[in-house]
N, C-alpha and C positions, 0 to 999 in steps of 0.2 A: 488561554483558547489557542487552538490549533487552526491556521489556515492553510489548505492544502491546494497547490496549483500543480496541474498536471498538462503538459504540453506535447503533442504528437511529434514524435521522431520522423525525420525524412518526410515532412508533411506535403513538400512539393513533389515528391516522388510518388506519393502513395494517395489513395481515396481518402476522403474525409472520415476518419474513425470516431469523431466525437459522439454522434448519434448512438453507436453501439456502445461506447464507453459510459455515456450517460445513463443508458438502460441497465448496464451491469452495475453501476455504483447506486442504484435506486433501493437496493437492498439494504443499504446502510442508514441508520438513523442519525441524523446531523442536526446541528444548530441551523444550519443553512444548506439546503440541498445543493449539490453539484449542479452548476450551470455553465454553459458556454460564456466566456467573458471577452475572448477576442480570437478571431480566426479559429485555429485548432487547438485551443487552451480551454480548460474547464477549471473552475475553483469552488470549493466548499468549505464549510466551517464546522468544526467539531470541538466539544468541550470533553471527549471522551478518548483517553489515550488508547484503549483497545480498539476502538473504531478506527482511529488513525493506523494502528499496526495493520488491521485487517485490510483497509483500503490500500496501504501501500503494499501489501503482500499481493492482493489479487491484481494490482496494476503492475508492478515490476516482473511479475509472472509472464506478462505478454512480451516483454521486452520491446513494445512499440511506443512506450511514453517515457518523457522525462518528468520525474517527480520532485517537488519541492514542497517541504513541510516548514512552515513558519511558526513560531511558537512566541505568544506575547499577547497583549491586550488588544481587543477589538473596541472601537468607539462605541458607546451605548448612547441611545438605545440601537440595537442591531436592525438595520433595514431589513425588509423582507426579502430583497434581492441582495446576494453576496457581491454582485457589481457594485452596488452602491455603498458596500461596507468600506470602513475605513480604520486605520489603527497599526500599531507595530506589527502585529502577526501577519497582516497582508503584506506588509513591506517586505518582512523576512521572507515570507513564502515566494515573493518576486526574486528575491536575491538567491533564494535556495534553488528555484528551478533553473534560473540561468547558470548557477554553479554545477546543477546536477549532469549537464552535458560533458562535463570534463571529470566526473567521477566514473569507475569501472564499472558500476552497477546502475548509473542512471538515476541516482537518488541523492539528495542533499536536505539537510535539517538546518536551519538557521533561527537564531535566538540565543539570548544570554543563557549559558549552562547547558548547551544542546551537544557538546561534544561526544560525551559517552552514549547518548541516545543513538546519535547518527553512526557510532561505531557498531552498536548491537544491530541497527536496522540495515547496515551495509553487509554484516555477517548474514543476517537473516536473508536478504536479497541474494547474497552469493549462494547459499543453500538452495534457494528456490529456482534460480536462473541455471544452476548447473545440472538440473534433473534430466534424465532421458525423458523421451515422450511416455515411455511405460511408467516410468517413476511417477511423473506428473499426474498421469491418469489414475494410479493406485491412491495418491495422496488425495486428490480430489474427490475420488469415491468414498474416502474415510470421514463422512460427515459426522457430526456428533450424534451420539446414539446408535450407530451402525456397528456392528461387530465385524471383526476382520473374516469370520467365517461367511458372513452375508456379502461382504465385498468381494471375497474370493469367488463365490458362486456366480455374482453378478458379471465378474470379469473373465469367468470361465478357466479360473486357475486353481491350483491347490491353495488351502491356507498356508502351507509351508513356502510356496512360491510367493504369495502375497507379502508374508513377514519378510522374506528376503528382498522383495522389491522395496518395500517400506524402509528397511534398513539401509540398503544402498541409495535410496533417495533421501536419506537422512530425516525422515520424518519425525523422529523422536528429537533430534536436535532442533528442528524447526519449532516444535511445542516450547522448548525450553527458552530459545531464542525469542519468541513471541512474548512469552512472559517477561523476560528481561527487558526487552525494548518497552513493553507497556509499562512496567515498573519505573524504567528511568525516564520515560516521558511524563509519567504522573509525579514525579519527584524533582523536576526541574524547578529550581528555586524561582519564586516570583518577584 
């Protein structure tokens, strides 16, 4: 199981971002939906490594949050509220979010055998956070099923300009790193 703890950066200086974050995270199918657990912090549970990667990518892109992923067991039966959940995954997520503030990308993964998955997620986070605003816009518009021609038309640029923007934004690398991170999370020894 994966516990994800997300804590707002500079929360004393900024408005409460939790309501907006919770709204954005509702699109993900989880074992237990994200909910506010304390102050400016939210937590959710997932059993799907691809969902974990999607959540991490969407949250690190904002650069407004510290992200901790804990890998391990969750005590059964899992309560309806993530706040009432217990187990090694949640303890690991707490340690991860605390350590995330000392990483270059604001992300940490804790649990036995998570080193390589964390490395892949760090590389992925770096690709995402190094993008220009135009690159981020182009990547965001490339939803599944959309062609580059459709997206170029939407953005008011030529298909060649979009292709170049996606290359500079390292969109192909993002896709490969997402696959790698998902694979590594899925194959963490239990």
